[in-house]
SEMARFI-856309 format. One record per atom (N, C-alpha, C): residue number from 1; atom name; z, x, y. Coordinates in steps of 0.001 Angstrom, whole numbers, plus 500000, padded with zeros to 6 digits. Atoms other than C-alpha are relative to their C-alpha. Example, Ala and Ser with C-alpha at 12.3 -4.5 7.8 and 13.67 -1.06 7.14 Angstrom:
<seq=1, atom=N, w=500000, u=500890, v=498810> $
<seq=1, atom=CA, w=507800, u=512300, v=495500> $
<seq=1, atom=C, w=500000, u=500900, v=501200> $
<seq=2, atom=N, w=499940, u=499180, v=498810> $
<seq=2, atom=CA, w=507140, u=513670, v=498940> $
<seq=2, atom=C, w=500730, u=499230, v=501090> $
// end
This chain:
<seq=1, atom=N, w=500617, u=499148, v=498994> $
<seq=1, atom=CA, w=195505, u=815026, v=157782> $
<seq=1, atom=C, w=499033, u=500974, v=499344> $
<seq=2, atom=N, w=500876, u=499054, v=500665> $
<seq=2, atom=CA, w=194054, u=817547, v=155324> $
<seq=2, atom=C, w=498723, u=499335, v=499526> $
<seq=3, atom=N, w=501151, u=500730, v=500493> $
<seq=3, atom=CA, w=191709, u=814874, v=154046> $
<seq=3, atom=C, w=498878, u=499976, v=501040> $
<seq=4, atom=N, w=500987, u=500063, v=498935> $
<seq=4, atom=CA, w=189935, u=814716, v=157434> $
<seq=4, atom=C, w=499435, u=501351, v=500391> $
<seq=5, atom=N, w=500448, u=498674, v=499624> $
<seq=5, atom=CA, w=189545, u=818481, v=157767> $
<seq=5, atom=C, w=498683, u=500349, v=499315> $
<seq=6, atom=N, w=501204, u=499638, v=500738> $
<seq=6, atom=CA, w=186893, u=818907, v=155072> $
<seq=6, atom=C, w=498749, u=499346, v=500577> $
<seq=7, atom=N, w=501199, u=500593, v=499403> $
<seq=7, atom=CA, w=184431, u=816341, v=156500> $
<seq=7, atom=C, w=499657, u=500611, v=501365> $
<seq=8, atom=N, w=500250, u=499399, v=498687> $
<seq=8, atom=CA, w=184860, u=817879, v=159956> $
<seq=8, atom=C, w=499376, u=501382, v=499848> $
<seq=9, atom=N, w=500567, u=498681, v=500251> $
<seq=9, atom=CA, w=184176, u=821370, v=158611> $
<seq=9, atom=C, w=498577, u=499896, v=499473> $
<seq=10, atom=N, w=501329, u=500210, v=500544> $
<seq=10, atom=CA, w=181192, u=820101, v=156667> $
<seq=10, atom=C, w=499030, u=499603, v=501117> $
<seq=11, atom=N, w=500845, u=500425, v=498882> $
<seq=11, atom=CA, w=179796, u=818397, v=159775> $
<seq=11, atom=C, w=499683, u=501184, v=500916> $
<seq=12, atom=N, w=500209, u=498829, v=499151> $
<seq=12, atom=CA, w=180270, u=821598, v=161799> $
<seq=12, atom=C, w=499014, u=500966, v=499353> $
<seq=13, atom=N, w=500906, u=499113, v=500728> $
<seq=13, atom=CA, w=178502, u=823641, v=159126> $
<seq=13, atom=C, w=498573, u=499465, v=500053> $
<seq=14, atom=N, w=501327, u=500611, v=499946> $
<seq=14, atom=CA, w=175579, u=821216, v=159024> $
<seq=14, atom=C, w=499410, u=500162, v=501402> $
<seq=15, atom=N, w=500474, u=499858, v=498618> $
<seq=15, atom=CA, w=175335, u=821290, v=162819> $
<seq=15, atom=C, w=499534, u=501423, v=500277> $
<seq=16, atom=N, w=500390, u=498609, v=499808> $
<seq=16, atom=CA, w=175232, u=825098, v=162793> $
<seq=16, atom=C, w=498681, u=500303, v=499296> $
<seq=17, atom=N, w=501243, u=499778, v=500729> $
<seq=17, atom=CA, w=172497, u=825083, v=160168> $
<seq=17, atom=C, w=498818, u=499356, v=500716> $
<seq=18, atom=N, w=501066, u=500685, v=499263> $
<seq=18, atom=CA, w=170454, u=822574, v=162166> $
<seq=18, atom=C, w=499637, u=500797, v=501248> $
<seq=19, atom=N, w=500249, u=499224, v=498791> $
<seq=19, atom=CA, w=170848, u=824600, v=165354> $
<seq=19, atom=C, w=499275, u=501294, v=499662> $
<seq=20, atom=N, w=500635, u=498750, v=500396> $
<seq=20, atom=CA, w=169907, u=827803, v=163557> $
<seq=20, atom=C, w=498532, u=499783, v=499665> $
<seq=21, atom=N, w=501377, u=500290, v=500370> $
<seq=21, atom=CA, w=166738, u=826162, v=162310> $
<seq=21, atom=C, w=499152, u=499517, v=501155> $
<seq=22, atom=N, w=500751, u=500587, v=498888> $
<seq=22, atom=CA, w=165761, u=824736, v=165716> $
<seq=22, atom=C, w=499567, u=501009, v=501041> $
<seq=23, atom=N, w=500235, u=499079, v=498903> $
<seq=23, atom=CA, w=165734, u=827795, v=167935> $
<seq=23, atom=C, w=498616, u=500588, v=499993> $
<seq=24, atom=N, w=501281, u=499328, v=500062> $
<seq=24, atom=CA, w=162990, u=830242, v=168394> $
<seq=24, atom=C, w=499269, u=499964, v=501311> $
<seq=25, atom=N, w=500856, u=499847, v=498857> $
<seq=25, atom=CA, w=160156, u=830054, v=170770> $
<seq=25, atom=C, w=498887, u=500940, v=499606> $
<seq=26, atom=N, w=501006, u=499095, v=500507> $
<seq=26, atom=CA, w=158235, u=832634, v=168772> $
<seq=26, atom=C, w=499063, u=499295, v=499027> $
<seq=27, atom=N, w=500850, u=500703, v=500948> $
<seq=27, atom=CA, w=156794, u=830008, v=166434> $
<seq=27, atom=C, w=498969, u=499162, v=500743> $
<seq=28, atom=N, w=501099, u=500740, v=499389> $
<seq=28, atom=CA, w=153723, u=827880, v=167045> $
<seq=28, atom=C, w=500382, u=498569, v=500355> $
<seq=29, atom=N, w=499587, u=501370, v=499715> $
<seq=29, atom=CA, w=155747, u=824662, v=167396> $
<seq=29, atom=C, w=500773, u=499899, v=501317> $
<seq=30, atom=N, w=499335, u=500016, v=498701> $
<seq=30, atom=CA, w=156919, u=825464, v=170933> $
<seq=30, atom=C, w=499724, u=498678, v=500717> $
<seq=31, atom=N, w=500130, u=501260, v=499267> $
<seq=31, atom=CA, w=157540, u=822364, v=173021> $
<seq=31, atom=C, w=499216, u=500215, v=501293> $
<seq=32, atom=N, w=500600, u=499959, v=498670> $
<seq=32, atom=CA, w=155472, u=821584, v=176077> $
<seq=32, atom=C, w=501122, u=499856, v=501016> $
<seq=33, atom=N, w=498979, u=500144, v=498970> $
<seq=33, atom=CA, w=157317, u=821568, v=179384> $
<seq=33, atom=C, w=500459, u=498550, v=500086> $
<seq=34, atom=N, w=499643, u=501422, v=499927> $
<seq=34, atom=CA, w=157204, u=817751, v=179433> $
<seq=34, atom=C, w=500930, u=499611, v=498853> $
<seq=35, atom=N, w=499153, u=500309, v=501157> $
<seq=35, atom=CA, w=158681, u=817518, v=175913> $
<seq=35, atom=C, w=501370, u=500659, v=500151> $
<seq=36, atom=N, w=498764, u=499241, v=499814> $
<seq=36, atom=CA, w=161266, u=820175, v=176704> $
<seq=36, atom=C, w=500908, u=499316, v=501018> $
<seq=37, atom=N, w=499171, u=500617, v=498955> $
<seq=37, atom=CA, w=162457, u=818550, v=179936> $
<seq=37, atom=C, w=500496, u=498627, v=499556> $
<seq=38, atom=N, w=499581, u=501319, v=500490> $
<seq=38, atom=CA, w=162541, u=815125, v=178279> $
<seq=38, atom=C, w=501187, u=500142, v=499043> $
<seq=39, atom=N, w=498924, u=499814, v=500982> $
<seq=39, atom=CA, w=164714, u=816393, v=175404> $
<seq=39, atom=C, w=501263, u=500557, v=500646> $
<seq=40, atom=N, w=498825, u=499422, v=499337> $
<seq=40, atom=CA, w=167002, u=818489, v=177611> $
<seq=40, atom=C, w=500678, u=498949, v=500876> $
<seq=41, atom=N, w=499414, u=501042, v=499153> $
<seq=41, atom=CA, w=167491, u=815644, v=180111> $
<seq=41, atom=C, w=500718, u=498943, v=499164> $
<seq=42, atom=N, w=499347, u=500978, v=500882> $
<seq=42, atom=CA, w=168288, u=813257, v=177245> $
<seq=42, atom=C, w=501343, u=500546, v=499508> $
<seq=43, atom=N, w=498752, u=499379, v=500436> $
<seq=43, atom=CA, w=170910, u=815695, v=175947> $
<seq=43, atom=C, w=501025, u=500027, v=501117> $
<seq=44, atom=N, w=499083, u=499954, v=498858> $
<seq=44, atom=CA, w=172406, u=816086, v=179414> $
<seq=44, atom=C, w=500571, u=498620, v=500310> $
<seq=45, atom=N, w=499502, u=501367, v=499786> $
<seq=45, atom=CA, w=172647, u=812307, v=179831> $
<seq=45, atom=C, w=501085, u=499671, v=498979> $
<seq=46, atom=N, w=499030, u=500247, v=501074> $
<seq=46, atom=CA, w=174452, u=812097, v=176483> $
<seq=46, atom=C, w=501302, u=500743, v=500270> $
<seq=47, atom=N, w=498810, u=499188, v=499744> $
<seq=47, atom=CA, w=176830, u=814895, v=177457> $
<seq=47, atom=C, w=500767, u=499505, v=501225> $
<seq=48, atom=N, w=499310, u=500596, v=498845> $
<seq=48, atom=CA, w=177581, u=813251, v=180821> $
<seq=48, atom=C, w=500829, u=498796, v=499556> $
<seq=49, atom=N, w=499255, u=501144, v=500530> $
<seq=49, atom=CA, w=178589, u=810091, v=178950> $
<seq=49, atom=C, w=501231, u=500494, v=499235> $
<seq=50, atom=N, w=498878, u=499414, v=500741> $
<seq=50, atom=CA, w=180764, u=812235, v=176681> $
<seq=50, atom=C, w=501078, u=500487, v=500957> $
<seq=51, atom=N, w=499054, u=499494, v=499009> $
<seq=51, atom=CA, w=182372, u=813877, v=179726> $
<seq=51, atom=C, w=500770, u=498843, v=500640> $
<seq=52, atom=N, w=499345, u=501173, v=499414> $
<seq=52, atom=CA, w=183102, u=810457, v=181273> $
<seq=52, atom=C, w=501013, u=499400, v=499028> $
<seq=53, atom=N, w=499088, u=500540, v=501019> $
<seq=53, atom=CA, w=184660, u=809252, v=178007> $
<seq=53, atom=C, w=501238, u=500897, v=499862> $
<seq=54, atom=N, w=498883, u=499061, v=500094> $
<seq=54, atom=CA, w=186793, u=812398, v=177710> $
<seq=54, atom=C, w=500907, u=499894, v=501225> $
<seq=55, atom=N, w=499218, u=500119, v=498774> $
<seq=55, atom=CA, w=187870, u=812022, v=181338> $
<seq=55, atom=C, w=500914, u=498779, v=499935> $
<seq=56, atom=N, w=499192, u=501223, v=500111> $
<seq=56, atom=CA, w=189052, u=808471, v=180717> $
<seq=56, atom=C, w=501143, u=500190, v=499008> $
<seq=57, atom=N, w=498972, u=499785, v=501024> $
<seq=57, atom=CA, w=190923, u=809511, v=177568> $
<seq=57, atom=C, w=501113, u=500908, v=500511> $
<seq=58, atom=N, w=499000, u=499056, v=499502> $
<seq=58, atom=CA, w=192655, u=812473, v=179202> $
<seq=58, atom=C, w=500761, u=499397, v=501170> $
<seq=59, atom=N, w=499348, u=500621, v=498845> $
<seq=59, atom=CA, w=193377, u=810561, v=182410> $
<seq=59, atom=C, w=501051, u=498980, v=499573> $
<seq=60, atom=N, w=499060, u=501009, v=500492> $
<seq=60, atom=CA, w=195106, u=807855, v=180393> $
<seq=60, atom=C, w=501313, u=500631, v=499537> $
<seq=61, atom=N, w=498796, u=499332, v=500494> $
<seq=61, atom=CA, w=197595, u=810441, v=179119> $
<seq=61, atom=C, w=500776, u=500711, v=501108> $
<seq=62, atom=N, w=499370, u=499289, v=498886> $
<seq=62, atom=CA, w=198449, u=811851, v=182550> $
<seq=62, atom=C, w=500511, u=498998, v=501033> $
<seq=63, atom=N, w=499416, u=500829, v=498948> $
<seq=63, atom=CA, w=200801, u=810169, v=185013> $
<seq=63, atom=C, w=499568, u=500597, v=501345> $
<seq=64, atom=N, w=500521, u=499468, v=498738> $
<seq=64, atom=CA, w=199037, u=810568, v=188402> $
<seq=64, atom=C, w=501080, u=500490, v=500965> $
<seq=65, atom=N, w=498929, u=499585, v=499083> $
<seq=65, atom=CA, w=202363, u=810874, v=190229> $
<seq=65, atom=C, w=500657, u=501304, v=499562> $
<seq=66, atom=N, w=499375, u=498783, v=500517> $
<seq=66, atom=CA, w=203348, u=813831, v=188056> $
<seq=66, atom=C, w=498976, u=501014, v=499504> $
<seq=67, atom=N, w=501050, u=499082, v=500423> $
<seq=67, atom=CA, w=200096, u=815767, v=187713> $
<seq=67, atom=C, w=500364, u=501422, v=500414> $
<seq=68, atom=N, w=499682, u=498597, v=499752> $
<seq=68, atom=CA, w=200768, u=819471, v=187413> $
<seq=68, atom=C, w=498712, u=500809, v=500084> $
<seq=69, atom=N, w=501141, u=499072, v=499973> $
<seq=69, atom=CA, w=198488, u=822421, v=187959> $
<seq=69, atom=C, w=499447, u=500166, v=498587> $
<seq=70, atom=N, w=500409, u=499852, v=501403> $
<seq=70, atom=CA, w=198424, u=822825, v=184180> $
<seq=70, atom=C, w=499184, u=498780, v=499550> $
<seq=71, atom=N, w=500751, u=501220, v=500327> $
<seq=71, atom=CA, w=197266, u=819183, v=183796> $
<seq=71, atom=C, w=498588, u=500078, v=500580> $
<seq=72, atom=N, w=501300, u=499895, v=499350> $
<seq=72, atom=CA, w=194454, u=819834, v=186257> $
<seq=72, atom=C, w=499114, u=501024, v=499288> $
<seq=73, atom=N, w=500765, u=498975, v=500709> $
<seq=73, atom=CA, w=193385, u=823011, v=184470> $
<seq=73, atom=C, w=499565, u=499500, v=498625> $
<seq=74, atom=N, w=500343, u=500588, v=501297> $
<seq=74, atom=CA, w=193469, u=821156, v=181136> $
<seq=74, atom=C, w=498843, u=499028, v=500150> $
<seq=75, atom=N, w=501071, u=500951, v=499734> $
<seq=75, atom=CA, w=191266, u=818466, v=182601> $
<seq=75, atom=C, w=498657, u=500735, v=500085> $
<seq=76, atom=N, w=501228, u=499219, v=499855> $
<seq=76, atom=CA, w=188678, u=821095, v=183515> $
<seq=76, atom=C, w=499589, u=500619, v=498671> $
<seq=77, atom=N, w=500363, u=499291, v=501233> $
<seq=77, atom=CA, w=188845, u=823091, v=180274> $
<seq=77, atom=C, w=499696, u=499069, v=498833> $
<seq=78, atom=N, w=500203, u=500915, v=501125> $
<seq=78, atom=CA, w=188966, u=820081, v=177940> $
<seq=78, atom=C, w=498967, u=498911, v=500261> $
<seq=79, atom=N, w=500878, u=501125, v=499669> $
<seq=79, atom=CA, w=186759, u=817604, v=179798> $
<seq=79, atom=C, w=498686, u=500465, v=500626> $
<seq=80, atom=N, w=501201, u=499615, v=499262> $
<seq=80, atom=CA, w=184322, u=819285, v=182164> $
<seq=80, atom=C, w=499140, u=501009, v=499244> $
<seq=81, atom=N, w=500783, u=498906, v=500563> $
<seq=81, atom=CA, w=183290, u=822443, v=180343> $
<seq=81, atom=C, w=499362, u=499733, v=498633> $
<seq=82, atom=N, w=500643, u=500150, v=501316> $
<seq=82, atom=CA, w=182699, u=821435, v=176688> $
<seq=82, atom=C, w=498653, u=499267, v=500016> $
<seq=83, atom=N, w=501327, u=500627, v=499958> $
<seq=83, atom=CA, w=179879, u=818949, v=177436> $
<seq=83, atom=C, w=498962, u=500867, v=500723> $
<seq=84, atom=N, w=500910, u=499113, v=499267> $
<seq=84, atom=CA, w=178346, u=821411, v=179923> $
<seq=84, atom=C, w=499539, u=501140, v=499093> $
<seq=85, atom=N, w=500365, u=498944, v=500945> $
<seq=85, atom=CA, w=178444, u=824134, v=177282> $
<seq=85, atom=C, w=499044, u=499470, v=498928> $
<seq=86, atom=N, w=500953, u=500618, v=500933> $
<seq=86, atom=CA, w=176647, u=821711, v=174938> $
<seq=86, atom=C, w=498611, u=499948, v=500625> $
<seq=87, atom=N, w=501293, u=499981, v=499316> $
<seq=87, atom=CA, w=173902, u=821468, v=177561> $
<seq=87, atom=C, w=499346, u=501374, v=499843> $
<seq=88, atom=N, w=500509, u=498626, v=500152> $
<seq=88, atom=CA, w=173533, u=825260, v=177424> $
<seq=88, atom=C, w=499490, u=500202, v=498574> $
<seq=89, atom=N, w=500397, u=499848, v=501404> $
<seq=89, atom=CA, w=173431, u=825225, v=173615> $
<seq=89, atom=C, w=498724, u=499221, v=499698> $
<seq=90, atom=N, w=501186, u=500830, v=500212> $
<seq=90, atom=CA, w=170847, u=822423, v=173656> $
<seq=90, atom=C, w=498752, u=500701, v=500532> $
<seq=91, atom=N, w=501137, u=499294, v=499397> $
<seq=91, atom=CA, w=168549, u=824368, v=175990> $
<seq=91, atom=C, w=499609, u=501187, v=499131> $
<seq=92, atom=N, w=500282, u=498817, v=500815> $
<seq=92, atom=CA, w=168870, u=827507, v=173889> $
<seq=92, atom=C, w=499410, u=499630, v=498645> $
<seq=93, atom=N, w=500476, u=500371, v=501338> $
<seq=93, atom=CA, w=168280, u=825691, v=170603> $
<seq=93, atom=C, w=498558, u=499496, v=500027> $
<seq=94, atom=N, w=501360, u=500511, v=499905> $
<seq=94, atom=CA, w=165055, u=824082, v=171842> $
<seq=94, atom=C, w=498977, u=501111, v=500205> $
<seq=95, atom=N, w=500938, u=498931, v=499699> $
<seq=95, atom=CA, w=163510, u=827330, v=172980> $
<seq=95, atom=C, w=499127, u=499614, v=501187> $
<seq=96, atom=N, w=500766, u=500250, v=498774> $
<seq=96, atom=CA, w=161604, u=827636, v=176245> $
<seq=96, atom=C, w=498540, u=499717, v=499682> $
<seq=97, atom=N, w=501447, u=500206, v=500146> $
<seq=97, atom=CA, w=158094, u=826285, v=176576> $
<seq=97, atom=C, w=499257, u=501309, v=500287> $
<seq=98, atom=N, w=500785, u=498778, v=499838> $
<seq=98, atom=CA, w=155458, u=828983, v=176359> $
<seq=98, atom=C, w=499641, u=500205, v=501473> $
<seq=99, atom=N, w=500273, u=499666, v=498611> $
<seq=99, atom=CA, w=155094, u=830719, v=179708> $
<seq=99, atom=C, w=501161, u=499736, v=500939> $
<seq=100, atom=N, w=498848, u=500343, v=499159> $
<seq=100, atom=CA, w=158398, u=829359, v=181039> $
<seq=100, atom=C, w=501282, u=500699, v=499552> $
<seq=101, atom=N, w=498826, u=499338, v=500566> $
<seq=101, atom=CA, w=160705, u=831718, v=179168> $
<seq=101, atom=C, w=500936, u=500551, v=501076> $
<seq=102, atom=N, w=499155, u=499396, v=498961> $
<seq=102, atom=CA, w=161928, u=833517, v=182307> $
<seq=102, atom=C, w=500738, u=498935, v=500808> $
<seq=103, atom=N, w=499350, u=501072, v=499237> $
<seq=103, atom=CA, w=162614, u=830296, v=184227> $
<seq=103, atom=C, w=501161, u=499398, v=499202> $
<seq=104, atom=N, w=498964, u=500604, v=500842> $
<seq=104, atom=CA, w=164586, u=828831, v=181316> $
<seq=104, atom=C, w=501150, u=500985, v=499802> $
<seq=105, atom=N, w=498953, u=498982, v=500135> $
<seq=105, atom=CA, w=166458, u=832112, v=180809> $
<seq=105, atom=C, w=500849, u=500065, v=501268> $
<seq=106, atom=N, w=499269, u=499987, v=498725> $
<seq=106, atom=CA, w=167396, u=832093, v=184510> $
<seq=106, atom=C, w=500929, u=498783, v=500115> $
<seq=107, atom=N, w=499177, u=501212, v=499982> $
<seq=107, atom=CA, w=168685, u=828511, v=184173> $
<seq=107, atom=C, w=501228, u=500192, v=499118> $
<seq=108, atom=N, w=498893, u=499792, v=500938> $
<seq=108, atom=CA, w=170804, u=829411, v=181140> $
<seq=108, atom=C, w=500996, u=501015, v=500561> $
<seq=109, atom=N, w=499107, u=498989, v=499417> $
<seq=109, atom=CA, w=172191, u=832528, v=182844> $
<seq=109, atom=C, w=500829, u=499409, v=501134> $
<seq=110, atom=N, w=499270, u=500627, v=498887> $
<seq=110, atom=CA, w=173123, u=830508, v=185932> $
<seq=110, atom=C, w=501047, u=499020, v=499471> $
<seq=111, atom=N, w=499035, u=500933, v=500591> $
<seq=111, atom=CA, w=174786, u=827860, v=183756> $
<seq=111, atom=C, w=501172, u=500766, v=499388> $
<seq=112, atom=N, w=498929, u=499187, v=500596> $
<seq=112, atom=CA, w=176739, u=830542, v=181856> $
<seq=112, atom=C, w=500890, u=500592, v=501092> $
<seq=113, atom=N, w=499211, u=499484, v=498877> $
<seq=113, atom=CA, w=177818, u=832046, v=185188> $
<seq=113, atom=C, w=500892, u=498896, v=500563> $
<seq=114, atom=N, w=499186, u=501131, v=499534> $
<seq=114, atom=CA, w=179010, u=828590, v=186267> $
<seq=114, atom=C, w=501231, u=499829, v=499119> $
<seq=115, atom=N, w=498882, u=500121, v=500941> $
<seq=115, atom=CA, w=181163, u=828392, v=183133> $
<seq=115, atom=C, w=501021, u=501104, v=500259> $
<seq=116, atom=N, w=499093, u=498882, v=499732> $
<seq=116, atom=CA, w=182606, u=831843, v=183817> $
<seq=116, atom=C, w=500774, u=499788, v=501298> $
<seq=117, atom=N, w=499351, u=500238, v=498707> $
<seq=117, atom=CA, w=183331, u=830931, v=187449> $
<seq=117, atom=C, w=501074, u=498912, v=499895> $
<seq=118, atom=N, w=499034, u=501096, v=500164> $
<seq=118, atom=CA, w=185058, u=827675, v=186458> $
<seq=118, atom=C, w=501189, u=500471, v=499166> $
<seq=119, atom=N, w=498883, u=499486, v=500812> $
<seq=119, atom=CA, w=187105, u=829437, v=183775> $
<seq=119, atom=C, w=500901, u=500911, v=500824> $
<seq=120, atom=N, w=499220, u=499085, v=499165> $
<seq=120, atom=CA, w=188201, u=832035, v=186340> $
<seq=120, atom=C, w=500806, u=499255, v=501065> $
<seq=121, atom=N, w=499346, u=500775, v=498938> $
<seq=121, atom=CA, w=189073, u=829458, v=189033> $
<seq=121, atom=C, w=499757, u=498522, v=499761> $
<seq=122, atom=N, w=500283, u=501381, v=500394> $
<seq=122, atom=CA, w=189237, u=826018, v=187407> $
<seq=122, atom=C, w=500304, u=498950, v=501058> $
<seq=123, atom=N, w=499617, u=501039, v=499040> $
<seq=123, atom=CA, w=190883, u=824155, v=190268> $
<seq=123, atom=C, w=498941, u=499765, v=501076> $
<seq=124, atom=N, w=501095, u=500195, v=499043> $
<seq=124, atom=CA, w=187871, u=824714, v=192527> $
<seq=124, atom=C, w=499084, u=498883, v=499518> $
<seq=125, atom=N, w=500891, u=501014, v=500570> $
<seq=125, atom=CA, w=185855, u=822506, v=190170> $
<seq=125, atom=C, w=500527, u=498579, v=500202> $
<seq=126, atom=N, w=499445, u=501324, v=499718> $
<seq=126, atom=CA, w=188223, u=819614, v=190907> $
<seq=126, atom=C, w=499675, u=499536, v=501418> $
<seq=127, atom=N, w=500235, u=500336, v=498600> $
<seq=127, atom=CA, w=187415, u=819763, v=194606> $
<seq=127, atom=C, w=498523, u=499895, v=500364> $
<seq=128, atom=N, w=501424, u=500019, v=499656> $
<seq=128, atom=CA, w=183674, u=820476, v=194676> $
<seq=128, atom=C, w=499164, u=500599, v=498863> $
<seq=129, atom=N, w=500914, u=499526, v=501050> $
<seq=129, atom=CA, w=180632, u=821556, v=192689> $
<seq=129, atom=C, w=499337, u=501328, v=500361> $
<seq=130, atom=N, w=500611, u=498744, v=499566> $
<seq=130, atom=CA, w=179952, u=824901, v=194395> $
<seq=130, atom=C, w=499786, u=500977, v=498852> $
<seq=131, atom=N, w=500139, u=499073, v=501120> $
<seq=131, atom=CA, w=180456, u=826766, v=191122> $
<seq=131, atom=C, w=498768, u=499679, v=499151> $
<seq=132, atom=N, w=501182, u=500424, v=500750> $
<seq=132, atom=CA, w=177487, u=824850, v=189710> $
<seq=132, atom=C, w=498741, u=499998, v=500870> $
<seq=133, atom=N, w=501095, u=500142, v=499040> $
<seq=133, atom=CA, w=175238, u=825116, v=192798> $
<seq=133, atom=C, w=498727, u=500731, v=499577> $
<seq=134, atom=N, w=501193, u=499229, v=500375> $
<seq=134, atom=CA, w=172879, u=827881, v=191625> $
<seq=134, atom=C, w=499325, u=499387, v=498778> $
<seq=135, atom=N, w=500566, u=500593, v=501209> $
<seq=135, atom=CA, w=172418, u=826353, v=188177> $
<seq=135, atom=C, w=499353, u=498655, v=500313> $
<seq=136, atom=N, w=500538, u=501317, v=499648> $
<seq=136, atom=CA, w=171895, u=822887, v=189644> $
<seq=136, atom=C, w=498674, u=500119, v=500745> $
<seq=137, atom=N, w=501236, u=499800, v=499245> $
<seq=137, atom=CA, w=169251, u=824160, v=192044> $
<seq=137, atom=C, w=498856, u=500381, v=499057> $
<seq=138, atom=N, w=501032, u=499584, v=500955> $
<seq=138, atom=CA, w=167333, u=825891, v=189231> $
<seq=138, atom=C, w=499617, u=498858, v=499055> $
<seq=139, atom=N, w=500273, u=501130, v=500900> $
<seq=139, atom=CA, w=167669, u=822851, v=186961> $
<seq=139, atom=C, w=499106, u=498971, v=500681> $
<seq=140, atom=N, w=500794, u=500992, v=499264> $
<seq=140, atom=CA, w=166320, u=820463, v=189598> $
<seq=140, atom=C, w=498579, u=500509, v=500238> $
<seq=141, atom=N, w=501313, u=499398, v=499734> $
<seq=141, atom=CA, w=163474, u=822833, v=190464> $
<seq=141, atom=C, w=499119, u=499939, v=498748> $
<seq=142, atom=N, w=500754, u=500008, v=501258> $
<seq=142, atom=CA, w=162465, u=822884, v=186778> $
<seq=142, atom=C, w=499769, u=498579, v=499472> $
<seq=143, atom=N, w=500160, u=501366, v=500463> $
<seq=143, atom=CA, w=162798, u=819121, v=186303> $
<seq=143, atom=C, w=501124, u=499522, v=499097> $
<seq=144, atom=N, w=498844, u=500354, v=500818> $
<seq=144, atom=CA, w=166172, u=819033, v=184562> $
<seq=144, atom=C, w=501040, u=499299, v=500879> $
<seq=145, atom=N, w=499162, u=500705, v=499030> $
<seq=145, atom=CA, w=167629, u=816572, v=187073> $
<seq=145, atom=C, w=501273, u=499419, v=499382> $
<seq=146, atom=N, w=498821, u=500613, v=500639> $
<seq=146, atom=CA, w=170015, u=814955, v=184576> $
<seq=146, atom=C, w=501053, u=501035, v=499607> $
<seq=147, atom=N, w=499043, u=498952, v=500349> $
<seq=147, atom=CA, w=171690, u=818308, v=183948> $
<seq=147, atom=C, w=500767, u=500513, v=501223> $
<seq=148, atom=N, w=499409, u=499455, v=498781> $
<seq=148, atom=CA, w=172476, u=819164, v=187556> $
<seq=148, atom=C, w=501257, u=499253, v=500407> $
<seq=149, atom=N, w=498768, u=500594, v=499479> $
<seq=149, atom=CA, w=175899, u=818548, v=189077> $
<seq=149, atom=C, w=499774, u=499551, v=501418> $
// end
């Protein structure tokens, strides 16, 4: 078990260094809106696939006839939120296209509020997507259709 910890830590460190080097928006290599939306949508598609895979894995460990409230909350915290939080990190790491900083900031704030709302009342997320409504509306309006719930 200890043997696998070092590679995982190394991978996490490399990922942090890559993310730290990608951010900004103050440099001259700012993405165009088309490039930004293409990259963000691609990340969201990848994270949706990850969420589906996690859902299948977690669902396989839960007996549907004996699902508890705790099982449902675990499903939300372990399956739904981590890929969504990766979407937020992806948007932030790319930096907003020049002139669109406020729109992108509003999208990120709405997404972060969605996370807070789901963490506060996770079982609502099992029944509907109302906690993601504001973020989804802003994402679609900006062209981030693959990120919206």
